[in-house]
C-alpha positions as CSV (number, residue, x, y, z in Angstrom):
1,M,4.2,90.6,7.1
2,T,5.5,88.6,4.2
3,H,7.8,85.6,4.0
4,D,10.8,85.7,1.9
5,S,9.3,83.0,-0.2
6,T,6.7,85.4,-1.5
7,N,9.4,87.1,-3.5
8,Q,10.5,83.9,-5.2
9,H,9.7,83.2,-8.8
10,L,6.9,80.6,-9.0
11,S,6.5,78.7,-12.2
12,L,4.5,75.6,-13.2
13,E,7.2,74.6,-15.6
14,P,10.0,72.5,-14.1
15,D,13.5,73.9,-14.4
16,Y,15.3,71.5,-16.7
17,D,18.3,73.8,-17.3
18,G,21.5,71.8,-17.1
19,F,19.6,68.5,-17.0
20,D,21.1,65.8,-19.1
21,P,18.7,62.8,-19.0
22,L,21.1,60.4,-20.4
23,E,23.9,61.3,-18.0
24,D,21.6,61.3,-14.9
25,F,20.0,58.0,-16.0
26,E,23.4,56.4,-16.4
27,D,24.5,57.5,-13.0
28,D,21.3,56.2,-11.4
29,A,21.5,52.9,-13.2
30,T,25.1,52.5,-12.1
31,E,24.0,53.2,-8.5
32,V,21.1,50.8,-8.7
33,E,23.1,48.1,-10.3
34,G,25.7,48.5,-7.6
35,R,23.1,48.0,-4.9
36,A,21.6,45.1,-6.8
37,D,25.0,43.4,-7.1
38,E,25.4,43.8,-3.4
39,F,22.0,42.4,-2.7
40,V,22.4,39.5,-5.0
41,A,25.8,38.7,-3.5
42,T,24.2,38.7,0.0
43,V,21.2,36.4,-0.8
44,S,22.3,34.4,-3.8
45,A,23.5,31.4,-1.8
46,A,20.2,31.0,0.1
47,E,18.1,31.8,-3.0
48,D,20.0,29.2,-5.0
49,A,19.5,26.6,-2.3
50,L,15.8,27.3,-2.1
51,A,15.4,27.2,-5.9
52,H,17.3,24.0,-6.1
53,D,15.1,22.4,-3.4
54,A,12.0,23.5,-5.3
55,V,12.9,22.0,-8.6
56,A,15.2,19.2,-7.9
57,P,13.5,15.8,-7.6
58,A,13.6,14.2,-4.2
59,A,16.2,11.4,-4.1
60,P,14.6,8.1,-3.5
61,A,15.0,6.8,0.0
62,I,17.4,3.8,0.0
63,C,16.4,1.1,2.4
64,E,19.5,-0.6,3.8
65,K,17.6,-3.6,5.2
66,P,18.1,-6.9,3.4
67,A,15.2,-8.2,1.3
68,E,14.3,-10.8,3.9
69,E,13.6,-8.2,6.5
70,R,11.8,-5.9,4.1
71,I,9.5,-8.8,3.1
72,A,8.8,-9.7,6.7
73,D,8.0,-6.0,7.5
74,L,5.6,-5.8,4.6
75,L,3.7,-9.0,5.6
76,E,3.4,-7.7,9.1
77,A,2.4,-4.2,8.2
78,M,-0.2,-5.5,5.8
79,A,-1.5,-8.4,7.8
80,P,-5.1,-8.1,6.4
81,R,-3.6,-8.6,2.9
82,R,-1.1,-11.3,3.9
83,T,-3.0,-14.1,2.2
84,V,-3.2,-12.1,-1.0
85,L,0.5,-11.2,-0.9
86,L,1.5,-14.8,-0.4
87,G,-0.9,-15.8,-3.1
88,I,0.9,-13.5,-5.5
89,L,4.2,-15.1,-4.5
90,A,2.8,-18.6,-5.1
91,A,1.4,-17.6,-8.5
92,C,4.8,-16.2,-9.6
93,A,6.8,-19.3,-8.9
94,E,7.3,-19.2,-12.7
95,P,7.2,-16.0,-14.8
96,Q,3.6,-14.8,-15.0
97,P,2.3,-11.9,-17.2
98,A,1.0,-9.0,-15.2
99,S,-2.5,-9.7,-16.6
100,A,-2.5,-13.2,-15.1
101,V,-1.3,-11.9,-11.8
102,S,-4.0,-9.3,-11.8
103,A,-6.6,-12.0,-12.5
104,R,-5.3,-14.1,-9.6
105,V,-5.5,-11.1,-7.2
106,D,-9.1,-10.5,-8.3
107,E,-9.9,-14.1,-7.4
108,L,-8.2,-13.8,-4.0
109,Q,-10.0,-10.5,-3.2
110,E,-13.4,-11.5,-4.7
111,N,-15.1,-11.5,-1.3
112,N,-12.7,-9.2,0.5
113,F,-12.7,-5.8,-1.2
114,S,-9.5,-3.8,-0.9
115,V,-8.4,-0.4,-2.1
116,Y,-5.1,-2.1,-3.2
117,S,-5.1,-3.2,-6.8
118,A,-2.9,-5.9,-8.2
119,A,-0.5,-3.3,-9.5
120,N,-0.3,-1.7,-6.1
121,L,0.4,-5.0,-4.4
122,C,3.0,-6.1,-7.0
123,S,4.7,-2.8,-6.6
124,L,5.0,-3.2,-2.8
125,L,6.3,-6.8,-3.2
126,E,8.8,-5.6,-5.8
127,K,10.1,-2.8,-3.5
128,A,10.4,-5.4,-0.7
129,G,12.5,-7.6,-3.0
130,A,10.0,-10.5,-3.2
131,I,9.2,-10.4,-6.9
132,E,11.0,-9.0,-9.9
133,R,10.1,-7.8,-13.5
134,V,11.3,-10.2,-16.2
135,T,10.5,-11.0,-19.8
136,A,8.6,-14.1,-20.9
137,E,12.0,-15.9,-21.2
138,G,12.9,-14.9,-17.6
139,E,15.4,-12.3,-18.6
140,P,15.6,-9.1,-16.4
141,A,13.2,-6.6,-18.0
142,E,15.4,-3.6,-17.4
143,D,18.1,-5.1,-19.6
144,I,15.8,-5.1,-22.6
145,E,16.0,-2.0,-24.9
146,V,13.2,-1.6,-27.4
147,E,14.7,0.1,-30.4
148,P,12.3,2.1,-32.7
149,Q,11.5,0.6,-36.0
150,T,11.9,2.3,-39.4
151,V,8.8,2.7,-41.5
152,V,8.5,4.3,-45.0
153,V,5.5,6.5,-45.8
154,D,5.3,8.0,-49.3
155,G,8.9,7.3,-49.8
156,V,10.0,9.0,-46.6
157,E,11.5,7.0,-43.7
158,Y,10.3,7.6,-40.2
159,L,11.2,6.1,-36.8
160,E,8.2,4.5,-35.1
161,A,8.1,3.4,-31.5
162,R,7.6,-0.4,-31.0
163,E,5.2,-2.0,-28.6
164,P,6.8,-2.2,-25.2
165,V,8.0,-5.6,-23.9
166,E,5.2,-7.3,-21.9
167,I,6.1,-7.3,-18.2
168,Y,6.2,-10.7,-16.4
169,W,6.5,-11.1,-12.6
170,R,8.7,-13.8,-11.0
171,I,9.4,-14.6,-7.4
172,T,12.9,-13.9,-6.1
173,E,14.8,-16.2,-3.8
174,P,14.0,-14.0,-0.7
175,G,10.4,-14.1,-1.8
176,R,10.5,-17.9,-2.1
177,T,12.0,-18.2,1.3
178,A,9.2,-16.1,2.8
179,L,6.6,-18.1,1.0
180,E,8.1,-21.4,2.3
181,A,8.4,-20.0,5.8
182,D,4.7,-19.3,6.0
183,K,3.2,-22.1,8.1
184,P,-0.3,-21.2,9.1
185,L,-1.0,-24.5,10.8
186,E,1.9,-23.8,13.2
187,R,0.6,-20.3,13.8
188,L,-2.8,-21.7,14.6
189,R,-1.3,-24.3,17.0
190,A,0.7,-21.5,18.7
191,L,-2.5,-19.4,19.0
192,L,-4.5,-22.2,20.6
193,D,-1.7,-22.9,23.0
194,E,-1.3,-19.2,23.9
195,D,-5.1,-18.7,24.2
196,A,-5.8,-22.1,25.9
197,A,-8.2,-20.4,28.3
198,Y,-10.4,-19.5,25.4
199,A,-10.3,-22.9,23.7
200,P,-14.1,-23.4,24.0
201,I,-14.6,-20.1,22.2
202,Y,-12.4,-21.0,19.3
203,Q,-13.9,-24.4,19.0
204,R,-17.4,-23.0,19.0
205,I,-16.6,-20.5,16.3
206,L,-14.9,-23.1,14.1
207,R,-17.9,-25.5,14.5
208,L,-20.3,-22.7,13.5
209,C,-18.3,-22.1,10.4
210,T,-18.4,-25.7,9.2
211,A,-22.1,-25.2,8.2
212,D,-22.9,-25.0,4.5
213,G,-22.5,-21.4,3.4
214,G,-20.5,-20.6,6.6
215,A,-21.7,-18.5,9.6
216,T,-22.8,-14.9,9.5
217,T,-21.1,-12.4,11.8
218,P,-24.3,-11.8,13.8
219,A,-24.6,-15.6,14.4
220,I,-21.1,-15.8,15.7
221,N,-21.6,-12.7,17.8
222,N,-24.7,-14.1,19.4
223,A,-22.9,-17.4,20.2
224,V,-19.9,-15.7,21.8
225,D,-20.5,-12.3,23.2
226,H,-22.6,-13.5,26.2
227,D,-20.3,-16.3,27.3
228,P,-18.8,-15.9,30.8
229,L,-15.3,-16.5,29.5
230,V,-15.3,-13.2,27.6
231,Q,-16.7,-10.9,30.2
232,K,-13.5,-10.2,32.3
233,P,-11.4,-9.1,30.5
234,R,-14.1,-8.1,28.0
235,F,-13.7,-9.6,24.5
236,Y,-16.1,-9.8,21.6
237,A,-16.4,-12.4,18.9
238,P,-14.6,-10.4,16.2
239,H,-11.4,-10.5,18.3
240,F,-11.4,-14.3,18.0
241,V,-12.5,-14.4,14.4
242,D,-9.7,-12.0,13.5
243,R,-7.1,-14.2,15.1
244,L,-8.4,-17.3,13.4
245,E,-8.4,-15.5,10.1
246,K,-4.8,-14.4,10.5
247,C,-4.0,-18.1,10.9
248,D,-5.9,-19.0,7.7
249,A,-8.4,-21.0,9.8
250,L,-11.3,-19.0,8.5
251,A,-12.0,-17.3,5.2
252,W,-14.6,-14.7,4.3
253,K,-16.8,-15.8,1.4
254,K,-19.9,-13.6,2.1
255,A,-19.9,-15.5,5.4
256,W,-17.2,-17.0,7.6
257,C,-16.2,-20.4,6.3
258,I,-13.8,-22.9,7.8
259,T,-10.7,-23.8,5.8
260,D,-8.6,-27.0,5.8
261,I,-6.4,-25.3,8.4
262,G,-9.5,-24.6,10.5
263,R,-10.6,-28.2,10.3
264,A,-7.1,-29.2,11.5
265,G,-7.7,-26.8,14.4
266,L,-10.9,-28.5,15.3
267,D,-8.9,-31.8,15.5
268,M,-6.5,-30.1,17.9
269,L,-9.5,-29.0,20.0
270,A,-11.2,-32.4,19.9
271,D,-10.8,-33.0,23.7
272,V,-12.2,-29.6,24.7
273,I,-15.5,-29.6,26.4
274,D,-17.6,-26.5,25.6
275,E,-19.7,-26.3,28.8
276,N,-21.1,-22.9,28.0
277,A,-22.2,-23.4,24.5
278,P,-25.6,-21.8,24.0
279,A,-28.4,-24.4,24.2
280,T,-30.2,-22.9,21.2
281,Q,-27.0,-22.6,19.1
282,S,-27.9,-23.5,15.5
283,E,-25.5,-25.8,13.7
284,T,-26.8,-24.6,10.3
285,P,-27.1,-20.8,10.4
286,A,-29.3,-19.0,7.9
287,T,-27.9,-18.6,4.4
288,P,-26.1,-15.2,4.3
289,D,-27.1,-12.3,2.2
290,P,-25.0,-12.2,-1.0
291,A,-24.2,-8.6,-0.3
292,A,-23.2,-9.2,3.4
293,S,-20.0,-7.8,4.7
294,K,-17.8,-9.0,7.6
295,E,-19.6,-6.7,10.0
296,D,-23.2,-7.8,9.0
């Protein structure tokens, strides 16, 4: 039994009779183009939106808060750098070149390493509205346009870029207001009133830090951590040291050293009787290691 197909003509050569490649290609192209147009019409809006999002620069966020609030937020958010930030404001009472401000920041952070450079801190203060860029004459820096100069080389004139105008930093009125509003002595007085139950602890720490070279962290820990006053609720010496530092009563200089604000705090605590002071407490702690950190 055979199938009808066995009687069909079999050939390895394709049958191109009547085939017009140009005509068929044109028809196919028209059909494909039609489908493509339909596809593009369907997705073009979404695709364009995605493409725009991918290449368009993000619009900078505009903070609607007044400068006074932005500065207050910055000082609160960066409490460990508060002294440095205020130091920058004080240094910029008159226009100061960026190099001078950088040198001042290096001084302020000499014993207190920070990942924030002077440029970082100035940028934060500028965004908060505390300082502004000016020229040496105090003119707004953004108003200065540096035109290229014409130079002649072998009889041919060229335009050559000039050196950019040196940037100076100057405190703004909101920045000056924030600087004048900073009253560390009042903060310390409020702290001692709020934490009156721990007055002997604060007095003990401040006294330790009056020694030449200050007091090491282990020496302060040893003098505080076993005191009955800090057992319930449980506190450790760094808690009190941190609060004193935020009031500018202590400063880290390879050891904890008392400041003028701290000495005023001792005067406030003059009537406090420290009944639990360790009998072996040394008034002159050992000289700290030059490489010591706040935790050592």
